[in-house]
All heavy atoms as a GROMACS GRO file, in nm:
protein
  489
    1ALA      N    1  -0.644  -4.354   4.738
    1ALA     CA    2  -0.544  -4.350   4.842
    1ALA      C    3  -0.544  -4.209   4.898
    1ALA      O    4  -0.517  -4.194   5.022
    1ALA     CB    5  -0.406  -4.393   4.796
    2THR      N    6  -0.573  -4.108   4.820
    2THR     CA    7  -0.566  -3.972   4.881
    2THR      C    8  -0.695  -3.917   4.932
    2THR      O    9  -0.703  -3.812   4.992
    2THR     CB   10  -0.516  -3.874   4.770
    2THR    OG1   11  -0.618  -3.863   4.663
    2THR    CG2   12  -0.378  -3.914   4.709
    3GLY      N   13  -0.805  -3.991   4.894
    3GLY     CA   14  -0.941  -3.943   4.938
    3GLY      C   15  -0.998  -3.837   4.842
    3GLY      O   16  -1.100  -3.788   4.867
    4LEU      N   17  -0.920  -3.812   4.734
    4LEU     CA   18  -0.966  -3.713   4.635
    4LEU      C   19  -1.014  -3.778   4.511
    4LEU      O   20  -0.942  -3.870   4.459
    4LEU     CB   21  -0.858  -3.611   4.606
    4LEU     CG   22  -0.798  -3.533   4.724
    4LEU    CD1   23  -0.676  -3.457   4.681
    4LEU    CD2   24  -0.902  -3.439   4.780
    5GLU      N   25  -1.120  -3.726   4.444
    5GLU     CA   26  -1.157  -3.775   4.318
    5GLU      C   27  -1.069  -3.722   4.209
    5GLU      O   28  -1.032  -3.790   4.109
    5GLU     CB   29  -1.304  -3.736   4.285
    5GLU     CG   30  -1.357  -3.794   4.158
    5GLU     CD   31  -1.503  -3.761   4.137
    5GLU    OE1   32  -1.577  -3.775   4.238
    5GLU    OE2   33  -1.543  -3.728   4.027
    6SER      N   34  -1.033  -3.601   4.223
    6SER     CA   35  -0.937  -3.540   4.135
    6SER      C   36  -0.858  -3.424   4.202
    6SER      O   37  -0.905  -3.371   4.306
    6SER     CB   38  -1.006  -3.488   4.005
    6SER     OG   39  -1.090  -3.378   4.038
    7GLU      N   40  -0.751  -3.380   4.142
    7GLU     CA   41  -0.675  -3.270   4.200
    7GLU      C   42  -0.607  -3.196   4.090
    7GLU      O   43  -0.513  -3.241   4.035
    7GLU     CB   44  -0.578  -3.326   4.300
    7GLU     CG   45  -0.496  -3.216   4.369
    7GLU     CD   46  -0.396  -3.275   4.472
    7GLU    OE1   47  -0.380  -3.397   4.482
    7GLU    OE2   48  -0.331  -3.194   4.545
    8PRO      N   49  -0.651  -3.068   4.066
    8PRO     CA   50  -0.575  -2.993   3.969
    8PRO      C   51  -0.438  -2.957   4.019
    8PRO      O   52  -0.424  -2.924   4.143
    8PRO     CB   53  -0.655  -2.864   3.947
    8PRO     CG   54  -0.790  -2.898   4.005
    8PRO     CD   55  -0.766  -3.006   4.113
    9VAL      N   56  -0.332  -2.970   3.935
    9VAL     CA   57  -0.198  -2.954   3.987
    9VAL      C   58  -0.118  -2.868   3.892
    9VAL      O   59  -0.124  -2.878   3.767
    9VAL     CB   60  -0.121  -3.087   3.994
    9VAL    CG1   61   0.025  -3.074   4.030
    9VAL    CG2   62  -0.197  -3.180   4.096
   10VAL      N   63  -0.044  -2.768   3.938
   10VAL     CA   64   0.045  -2.688   3.861
   10VAL      C   65   0.185  -2.742   3.902
   10VAL      O   66   0.216  -2.747   4.015
   10VAL     CB   67   0.033  -2.538   3.894
   10VAL    CG1   68   0.144  -2.466   3.821
   10VAL    CG2   69  -0.097  -2.488   3.859
   11THR      N   70   0.265  -2.789   3.798
   11THR     CA   71   0.392  -2.851   3.830
   11THR      C   72   0.492  -2.821   3.724
   11THR      O   73   0.466  -2.783   3.611
   11THR     CB   74   0.367  -3.005   3.833
   11THR    OG1   75   0.482  -3.068   3.872
   11THR    CG2   76   0.319  -3.056   3.701
   12ASP      N   77   0.617  -2.835   3.763
   12ASP     CA   78   0.726  -2.832   3.677
   12ASP      C   79   0.787  -2.970   3.638
   12ASP      O   80   0.889  -2.983   3.573
   12ASP     CB   81   0.843  -2.750   3.735
   12ASP     CG   82   0.815  -2.605   3.746
   12ASP    OD1   83   0.739  -2.551   3.660
   12ASP    OD2   84   0.854  -2.540   3.848
   13ALA      N   85   0.708  -3.076   3.677
   13ALA     CA   86   0.750  -3.212   3.642
   13ALA      C   87   0.757  -3.233   3.495
   13ALA      O   88   0.670  -3.185   3.423
   13ALA     CB   89   0.655  -3.314   3.714
   14ASP      N   90   0.857  -3.307   3.450
   14ASP     CA   91   0.871  -3.336   3.308
   14ASP      C   92   0.827  -3.472   3.278
   14ASP      O   93   0.797  -3.495   3.157
   14ASP     CB   94   1.021  -3.327   3.272
   14ASP     CG   95   1.071  -3.181   3.272
   14ASP    OD1   96   0.997  -3.092   3.232
   14ASP    OD2   97   1.192  -3.159   3.309
   15SER      N   98   0.821  -3.564   3.368
   15SER     CA   99   0.769  -3.701   3.337
   15SER      C  100   0.675  -3.747   3.440
   15SER      O  101   0.650  -3.685   3.548
   15SER     CB  102   0.893  -3.791   3.347
   15SER     OG  103   0.941  -3.805   3.480
   16ALA      N  104   0.602  -3.858   3.413
   16ALA     CA  105   0.508  -3.919   3.502
   16ALA      C  106   0.574  -3.948   3.637
   16ALA      O  107   0.512  -3.925   3.739
   16ALA     CB  108   0.449  -4.036   3.440
   17ALA      N  109   0.697  -4.000   3.632
   17ALA     CA  110   0.768  -4.037   3.755
   17ALA      C  111   0.792  -3.917   3.841
   17ALA      O  112   0.779  -3.915   3.959
   17ALA     CB  113   0.897  -4.108   3.717
   18GLU      N  114   0.836  -3.804   3.780
   18GLU     CA  115   0.861  -3.686   3.850
   18GLU      C  116   0.732  -3.628   3.919
   18GLU      O  117   0.726  -3.582   4.030
   18GLU     CB  118   0.916  -3.571   3.766
   18GLU     CG  119   1.060  -3.604   3.729
   18GLU     CD  120   1.120  -3.503   3.628
   18GLU    OE1  121   1.057  -3.390   3.621
   18GLU    OE2  122   1.225  -3.524   3.572
   19LEU      N  123   0.620  -3.635   3.839
   19LEU     CA  124   0.489  -3.589   3.895
   19LEU      C  125   0.443  -3.684   4.005
   19LEU      O  126   0.401  -3.635   4.108
   19LEU     CB  127   0.387  -3.591   3.784
   19LEU     CG  128   0.244  -3.552   3.827
   19LEU    CD1  129   0.243  -3.406   3.876
   19LEU    CD2  130   0.143  -3.560   3.706
   20PHE      N  131   0.465  -3.816   3.995
   20PHE     CA  132   0.429  -3.903   4.100
   20PHE      C  133   0.509  -3.869   4.227
   20PHE      O  134   0.451  -3.865   4.341
   20PHE     CB  135   0.444  -4.050   4.069
   20PHE     CG  136   0.394  -4.142   4.164
   20PHE    CD1  137   0.261  -4.190   4.162
   20PHE    CD2  138   0.469  -4.183   4.276
   20PHE    CE1  139   0.211  -4.273   4.256
   20PHE    CE2  140   0.421  -4.271   4.373
   20PHE     CZ  141   0.293  -4.315   4.365
   21ALA      N  142   0.638  -3.852   4.213
   21ALA     CA  143   0.724  -3.816   4.332
   21ALA      C  144   0.674  -3.687   4.396
   21ALA      O  145   0.668  -3.679   4.516
   21ALA     CB  146   0.864  -3.809   4.288
   22GLU      N  147   0.634  -3.591   4.318
   22GLU     CA  148   0.580  -3.463   4.368
   22GLU      C  149   0.452  -3.491   4.448
   22GLU      O  150   0.433  -3.440   4.556
   22GLU     CB  151   0.559  -3.372   4.254
   22GLU     CG  152   0.506  -3.233   4.307
   22GLU     CD  153   0.480  -3.136   4.193
   22GLU    OE1  154   0.555  -3.138   4.088
   22GLU    OE2  155   0.389  -3.054   4.202
   23MET      N  156   0.365  -3.576   4.385
   23MET     CA  157   0.235  -3.594   4.452
   23MET      C  158   0.254  -3.686   4.579
   23MET      O  159   0.186  -3.669   4.675
   23MET     CB  160   0.142  -3.668   4.351
   23MET     CG  161   0.110  -3.583   4.232
   23MET     SD  162   0.057  -3.411   4.271
   23MET     CE  163  -0.091  -3.438   4.366
   24ALA      N  164   0.350  -3.775   4.580
   24ALA     CA  165   0.378  -3.858   4.695
   24ALA      C  166   0.431  -3.769   4.811
   24ALA      O  167   0.400  -3.803   4.923
   24ALA     CB  168   0.476  -3.965   4.662
   25GLY      N  169   0.495  -3.658   4.776
   25GLY     CA  170   0.533  -3.565   4.876
   25GLY      C  171   0.425  -3.490   4.939
   25GLY      O  172   0.425  -3.449   5.051
   26ARG      N  173   0.307  -3.481   4.867
   26ARG     CA  174   0.190  -3.414   4.917
   26ARG      C  175   0.101  -3.512   4.986
   26ARG      O  176   0.016  -3.471   5.075
   26ARG     CB  177   0.106  -3.356   4.806
   26ARG     CG  178   0.175  -3.239   4.731
   26ARG     CD  179   0.091  -3.186   4.623
   26ARG     NE  180   0.154  -3.087   4.544
   26ARG     CZ  181   0.095  -3.013   4.452
   26ARG    NH1  182  -0.033  -3.033   4.421
   26ARG    NH2  183   0.165  -2.924   4.375
   27HIS      N  184   0.096  -3.634   4.941
   27HIS     CA  185   0.004  -3.740   4.995
   27HIS      C  186   0.080  -3.861   5.040
   27HIS      O  187   0.124  -3.941   4.955
   27HIS     CB  188  -0.104  -3.777   4.887
   27HIS     CG  189  -0.175  -3.658   4.833
   27HIS    ND1  190  -0.275  -3.602   4.900
   27HIS    CD2  191  -0.160  -3.590   4.716
   27HIS    CE1  192  -0.331  -3.504   4.829
   27HIS    NE2  193  -0.254  -3.497   4.717
   28ALA      N  194   0.099  -3.874   5.172
   28ALA     CA  195   0.178  -3.987   5.224
   28ALA      C  196   0.117  -4.125   5.188
   28ALA      O  197   0.188  -4.222   5.189
   28ALA     CB  198   0.191  -3.971   5.376
   29ALA      N  199  -0.010  -4.127   5.154
   29ALA     CA  200  -0.076  -4.258   5.122
   29ALA      C  201  -0.030  -4.314   4.993
   29ALA      O  202  -0.050  -4.433   4.970
   29ALA     CB  203  -0.227  -4.236   5.120
   30LEU      N  204   0.034  -4.240   4.906
   30LEU     CA  205   0.081  -4.293   4.774
   30LEU      C  206   0.203  -4.375   4.804
   30LEU      O  207   0.299  -4.342   4.874
   30LEU     CB  208   0.116  -4.181   4.682
   30LEU     CG  209  -0.005  -4.090   4.644
   30LEU    CD1  210   0.038  -3.982   4.549
   30LEU    CD2  211  -0.113  -4.177   4.577
   31ALA      N  212   0.209  -4.494   4.744
   31ALA     CA  213   0.317  -4.592   4.764
   31ALA      C  214   0.417  -4.581   4.658
   31ALA      O  215   0.412  -4.503   4.557
   31ALA     CB  216   0.254  -4.734   4.766
   32ASP      N  217   0.518  -4.664   4.669
   32ASP     CA  218   0.631  -4.674   4.578
   32ASP      C  219   0.579  -4.693   4.428
   32ASP      O  220   0.511  -4.791   4.399
   32ASP     CB  221   0.722  -4.785   4.612
   32ASP     CG  222   0.840  -4.803   4.521
   32ASP    OD1  223   0.864  -4.715   4.435
   32ASP    OD2  224   0.909  -4.910   4.535
   33PHE      N  225   0.607  -4.602   4.338
   33PHE     CA  226   0.551  -4.604   4.204
   33PHE      C  227   0.603  -4.730   4.119
   33PHE      O  228   0.543  -4.761   4.017
   33PHE     CB  229   0.574  -4.477   4.128
   33PHE     CG  230   0.719  -4.450   4.085
   33PHE    CD1  231   0.767  -4.508   3.969
   33PHE    CD2  232   0.802  -4.372   4.156
   33PHE    CE1  233   0.897  -4.481   3.925
   33PHE    CE2  234   0.936  -4.353   4.118
   33PHE     CZ  235   0.980  -4.406   3.998
   34LYS      N  236   0.707  -4.796   4.164
   34LYS     CA  237   0.760  -4.907   4.091
   34LYS      C  238   0.657  -5.011   4.079
   34LYS      O  239   0.661  -5.103   3.996
   34LYS     CB  240   0.889  -4.957   4.152
   34LYS     CG  241   1.002  -4.859   4.137
   34LYS     CD  242   1.128  -4.902   4.206
   34LYS     CE  243   1.232  -4.793   4.202
   34LYS     NZ  244   1.337  -4.816   4.294
   35ARG      N  245   0.562  -5.020   4.162
   35ARG     CA  246   0.459  -5.122   4.166
   35ARG      C  247   0.327  -5.073   4.118
   35ARG      O  248   0.230  -5.147   4.105
   35ARG     CB  249   0.441  -5.179   4.312
   35ARG     CG  250   0.560  -5.253   4.356
   35ARG     CD  251   0.557  -5.313   4.488
   35ARG     NE  252   0.418  -5.322   4.537
   35ARG     CZ  253   0.380  -5.343   4.661
   35ARG    NH1  254   0.485  -5.359   4.753
   35ARG    NH2  255   0.260  -5.363   4.703
   36ALA      N  256   0.318  -4.940   4.079
   36ALA     CA  257   0.189  -4.880   4.032
   36ALA      C  258   0.196  -4.871   3.885
   36ALA      O  259   0.295  -4.891   3.821
   36ALA     CB  260   0.171  -4.749   4.105
   37LEU      N  261   0.089  -4.833   3.826
   37LEU     CA  262   0.078  -4.803   3.686
   37LEU      C  263   0.031  -4.662   3.658
   37LEU      O  264  -0.023  -4.599   3.748
   37LEU     CB  265  -0.025  -4.897   3.618
   37LEU     CG  266   0.000  -5.044   3.631
   37LEU    CD1  267  -0.118  -5.126   3.576
   37LEU    CD2  268   0.128  -5.081   3.552
   38VAL      N  269   0.060  -4.610   3.544
   38VAL     CA  270   0.020  -4.469   3.515
   38VAL      C  271  -0.044  -4.467   3.380
   38VAL      O  272  -0.006  -4.537   3.286
   38VAL     CB  273   0.145  -4.376   3.517
   38VAL    CG1  274   0.252  -4.416   3.413
   38VAL    CG2  275   0.108  -4.233   3.508
   39ALA      N  276  -0.149  -4.376   3.372
   39ALA     CA  277  -0.214  -4.344   3.239
   39ALA      C  278  -0.204  -4.195   3.222
   39ALA      O  279  -0.225  -4.121   3.311
   39ALA     CB  280  -0.356  -4.398   3.242
   40ILE      N  281  -0.186  -4.157   3.096
   40ILE     CA  282  -0.194  -4.013   3.063
   40ILE      C  283  -0.287  -4.006   2.946
   40ILE      O  284  -0.279  -4.077   2.843
   40ILE     CB  285  -0.046  -3.971   3.019
   40ILE    CG1  286   0.049  -3.985   3.129
   40ILE    CG2  287  -0.054  -3.821   2.973
   40ILE    CD1  288   0.194  -3.955   3.094
   41ASN      N  289  -0.389  -3.920   2.968
   41ASN     CA  290  -0.499  -3.897   2.870
   41ASN      C  291  -0.554  -4.025   2.828
   41ASN      O  292  -0.571  -4.052   2.712
   41ASN     CB  293  -0.443  -3.815   2.758
   41ASN     CG  294  -0.394  -3.681   2.804
   41ASN    OD1  295  -0.450  -3.615   2.887
   41ASN    ND2  296  -0.289  -3.636   2.740
   42ASP      N  297  -0.596  -4.116   2.923
   42ASP     CA  298  -0.660  -4.243   2.902
   42ASP      C  299  -0.574  -4.353   2.828
   42ASP      O  300  -0.638  -4.443   2.777
   42ASP     CB  301  -0.794  -4.224   2.828
   42ASP     CG  302  -0.891  -4.133   2.914
   42ASP    OD1  303  -0.895  -4.151   3.037
   42ASP    OD2  304  -0.967  -4.054   2.853
   43GLU      N  305  -0.443  -4.333   2.829
   43GLU     CA  306  -0.356  -4.431   2.769
   43GLU      C  307  -0.256  -4.480   2.867
   43GLU      O  308  -0.186  -4.394   2.931
   43GLU     CB  309  -0.291  -4.384   2.646
   43GLU     CG  310  -0.381  -4.352   2.526
   43GLU     CD  311  -0.306  -4.316   2.399
   43GLU    OE1  312  -0.188  -4.355   2.381
   43GLU    OE2  313  -0.363  -4.239   2.320
   44MET      N  314  -0.235  -4.609   2.885
   44MET     CA  315  -0.134  -4.656   2.971
   44MET      C  316   0.002  -4.614   2.917
   44MET      O  317   0.026  -4.628   2.802
   44MET     CB  318  -0.141  -4.814   2.986
   44MET     CG  319  -0.275  -4.858   3.044
   44MET     SD  320  -0.329  -4.778   3.197
   44MET     CE  321  -0.211  -4.844   3.309
   45LYS      N  322   0.089  -4.568   3.005
   45LYS     CA  323   0.216  -4.514   2.963
   45LYS      C  324   0.325  -4.561   3.057
   45LYS      O  325   0.297  -4.619   3.168
   45LYS     CB  326   0.216  -4.358   2.967
   45LYS     CG  327   0.125  -4.294   2.876
   45LYS     CD  328   0.169  -4.313   2.736
   45LYS     CE  329   0.078  -4.234   2.637
   45LYS     NZ  330   0.127  -4.232   2.504
   46SER      N  331   0.450  -4.544   3.019
   46SER     CA  332   0.566  -4.576   3.098
   46SER      C  333   0.592  -4.459   3.195
   46SER      O  334   0.549  -4.342   3.164
   46SER     CB  335   0.688  -4.615   3.018
   46SER     OG  336   0.730  -4.499   2.947
   47TRP      N  337   0.669  -4.487   3.294
   47TRP     CA  338   0.699  -4.377   3.389
   47TRP      C  339   0.789  -4.264   3.340
   47TRP      O  340   0.787  -4.158   3.394
   47TRP     CB  341   0.762  -4.438   3.521
   47TRP     CG  342   0.660  -4.515   3.599
   47TRP    CD1  343   0.639  -4.647   3.609
   47TRP    CD2  344   0.559  -4.450   3.683
   47TRP    NE1  345   0.528  -4.673   3.686
   47TRP    CE2  346   0.476  -4.558   3.732
   47TRP    CE3  347   0.524  -4.320   3.714
   47TRP    CZ2  348   0.366  -4.531   3.815
   47TRP    CZ3  349   0.421  -4.298   3.798
   47TRP    CH2  350   0.346  -4.396   3.849
   48ASP      N  351   0.864  -4.302   3.236
   48ASP     CA  352   0.946  -4.189   3.172
   48ASP      C  353   0.870  -4.106   3.071
   48ASP      O  354   0.927  -4.009   3.003
   48ASP     CB  355   1.075  -4.247   3.118
   48ASP     CG  356   1.049  -4.345   3.008
   48ASP    OD1  357   0.939  -4.391   2.981
   48ASP    OD2  358   1.154  -4.392   2.942
   49SER      N  359   0.744  -4.132   3.048
   49SER     CA  360   0.664  -4.054   2.956
   49SER      C  361   0.652  -3.909   2.997
   49SER      O  362   0.633  -3.882   3.120
   49SER     CB  363   0.524  -4.114   2.940
   49SER     OG  364   0.525  -4.246   2.889
   50PRO      N  365   0.660  -3.818   2.902
   50PRO     CA  366   0.651  -3.675   2.938
   50PRO      C  367   0.501  -3.642   2.978
   50PRO      O  368   0.411  -3.702   2.932
   50PRO     CB  369   0.688  -3.606   2.807
   50PRO     CG  370   0.664  -3.701   2.698
   50PRO     CD  371   0.675  -3.835   2.760
   51VAL      N  372   0.492  -3.545   3.067
   51VAL     CA  373   0.363  -3.482   3.100
   51VAL      C  374   0.362  -3.338   3.053
   51VAL      O  375   0.460  -3.266   3.057
   51VAL     CB  376   0.331  -3.491   3.253
   51VAL    CG1  377   0.305  -3.632   3.295
   51VAL    CG2  378   0.440  -3.428   3.332
   52ARG      N  379   0.252  -3.305   3.002
   52ARG     CA  380   0.237  -3.162   2.937
   52ARG      C  381   0.117  -3.087   2.993
   52ARG      O  382   0.029  -3.154   3.048
   52ARG     CB  383   0.224  -3.182   2.784
   52ARG     CG  384   0.355  -3.235   2.725
   52ARG     CD  385   0.342  -3.241   2.572
   52ARG     NE  386   0.459  -3.289   2.506
   52ARG     CZ  387   0.492  -3.414   2.488
   52ARG    NH1  388   0.408  -3.510   2.522
   52ARG    NH2  389   0.608  -3.448   2.439
   53ASP      N  390   0.118  -2.960   2.980
   53ASP     CA  391   0.001  -2.883   3.027
   53ASP      C  392  -0.122  -2.934   2.975
   53ASP      O  393  -0.139  -2.961   2.849
   53ASP     CB  394   0.032  -2.739   2.980
   53ASP     CG  395  -0.067  -2.639   3.048
   53ASP    OD1  396  -0.116  -2.659   3.162
   53ASP    OD2  397  -0.103  -2.539   2.975
   54GLY      N  398  -0.220  -2.949   3.058
   54GLY     CA  399  -0.356  -3.003   3.016
   54GLY      C  400  -0.371  -3.153   3.021
   54GLY      O  401  -0.478  -3.203   3.004
   55ASP      N  402  -0.262  -3.228   3.040
   55ASP     CA  403  -0.272  -3.372   3.047
   55ASP      C  404  -0.356  -3.418   3.172
   55ASP      O  405  -0.345  -3.355   3.279
   55ASP     CB  406  -0.139  -3.442   3.057
   55ASP     CG  407  -0.066  -3.447   2.925
   55ASP    OD1  408  -0.122  -3.418   2.818
   55ASP    OD2  409   0.056  -3.479   2.932
   56GLN      N  410  -0.431  -3.522   3.151
   56GLN     CA  411  -0.500  -3.588   3.266
   56GLN      C  412  -0.406  -3.711   3.304
   56GLN      O  413  -0.386  -3.799   3.218
   56GLN     CB  414  -0.629  -3.632   3.232
   56GLN     CG  415  -0.704  -3.697   3.349
   56GLN     CD  416  -0.841  -3.747   3.311
   56GLN    OE1  417  -0.868  -3.802   3.213
   56GLN    NE2  418  -0.935  -3.727   3.408
   57VAL      N  419  -0.354  -3.713   3.423
   57VAL     CA  420  -0.265  -3.821   3.467
   57VAL      C  421  -0.332  -3.898   3.577
   57VAL      O  422  -0.379  -3.843   3.677
   57VAL     CB  423  -0.130  -3.764   3.515
   57VAL    CG1  424  -0.040  -3.877   3.557
   57VAL    CG2  425  -0.067  -3.680   3.404
   58LEU      N  426  -0.337  -4.033   3.558
   58LEU     CA  427  -0.403  -4.119   3.663
   58LEU      C  428  -0.296  -4.220   3.712
   58LEU      O  429  -0.222  -4.272   3.631
   58LEU     CB  430  -0.515  -4.201   3.597
   58LEU     CG  431  -0.622  -4.124   3.533
   58LEU    CD1  432  -0.720  -4.206   3.458
   58LEU    CD2  433  -0.698  -4.036   3.640
   59PHE      N  434  -0.287  -4.236   3.845
   59PHE     CA  435  -0.199  -4.333   3.909
   59PHE      C  436  -0.289  -4.443   3.959
   59PHE      O  437  -0.378  -4.421   4.029
   59PHE     CB  438  -0.115  -4.264   4.021
   59PHE     CG  439  -0.033  -4.150   3.975
   59PHE    CD1  440  -0.057  -4.022   4.025
   59PHE    CD2  441   0.063  -4.167   3.880
   59PHE    CE1  442   0.025  -3.917   3.990
   59PHE    CE2  443   0.151  -4.061   3.843
   59PHE     CZ  444   0.124  -3.941   3.894
   60PHE      N  445  -0.244  -4.568   3.926
   60PHE     CA  446  -0.317  -4.684   3.969
   60PHE      C  447  -0.230  -4.766   4.069
   60PHE      O  448  -0.125  -4.813   4.032
   60PHE     CB  449  -0.350  -4.780   3.850
   60PHE     CG  450  -0.439  -4.715   3.756
   60PHE    CD1  451  -0.390  -4.645   3.638
   60PHE    CD2  452  -0.577  -4.717   3.760
   60PHE    CE1  453  -0.472  -4.580   3.552
   60PHE    CE2  454  -0.662  -4.658   3.674
   60PHE     CZ  455  -0.607  -4.587   3.564
   61PRO      N  456  -0.280  -4.784   4.193
   61PRO     CA  457  -0.206  -4.861   4.286
   61PRO      C  458  -0.202  -5.010   4.241
   61PRO      O  459  -0.290  -5.055   4.167
   61PRO     CB  460  -0.278  -4.846   4.412
   61PRO     CG  461  -0.417  -4.813   4.370
   61PRO     CD  462  -0.404  -4.736   4.241
   62PRO      N  463  -0.105  -5.085   4.295
   62PRO     CA  464  -0.103  -5.230   4.266
   62PRO      C  465  -0.226  -5.294   4.328
   62PRO      O  466  -0.264  -5.254   4.443
   62PRO     CB  467   0.025  -5.280   4.325
   62PRO     CG  468   0.068  -5.174   4.423
   62PRO     CD  469   0.003  -5.045   4.377
   63VAL      N  470  -0.282  -5.394   4.258
   63VAL     CA  471  -0.404  -5.465   4.306
   63VAL      C  472  -0.378  -5.614   4.299
   63VAL      O  473  -0.298  -5.653   4.207
   63VAL     CB  474  -0.526  -5.426   4.239
   63VAL    CG1  475  -0.564  -5.278   4.266
   63VAL    CG2  476  -0.516  -5.450   4.086
   64ALA      N  477  -0.443  -5.689   4.380
   64ALA     CA  478  -0.432  -5.827   4.376
   64ALA      C  479  -0.564  -5.885   4.318
   64ALA      O  480  -0.670  -5.822   4.338
   64ALA     CB  481  -0.408  -5.894   4.506
   65GLY      N  482  -0.557  -5.982   4.237
   65GLY     CA  483  -0.683  -6.044   4.188
   65GLY      C  484  -0.660  -6.183   4.154
   65GLY      O  485  -0.553  -6.240   4.163
   66GLY      N  486  -0.764  -6.248   4.115
   66GLY     CA  487  -0.746  -6.388   4.081
   66GLY      C  488  -0.855  -6.431   3.982
   66GLY      O  489  -0.930  -6.372   3.926
   0.00000   0.00000   0.00000
């Protein structure tokens, strides 16, 4: 959605939700996180999961399939 393969970020966000909100402020293409999924260090996590220095955080947009 952002056109970037990756983006190093320095943040004060404490949770995945806070980080997503920060990134949505930078990238208008990011949608409402309530419909997306998040992974931290290759593990699916909840939005209230903490983020720490050095974590790799991935946001997955909602997709349709069948």
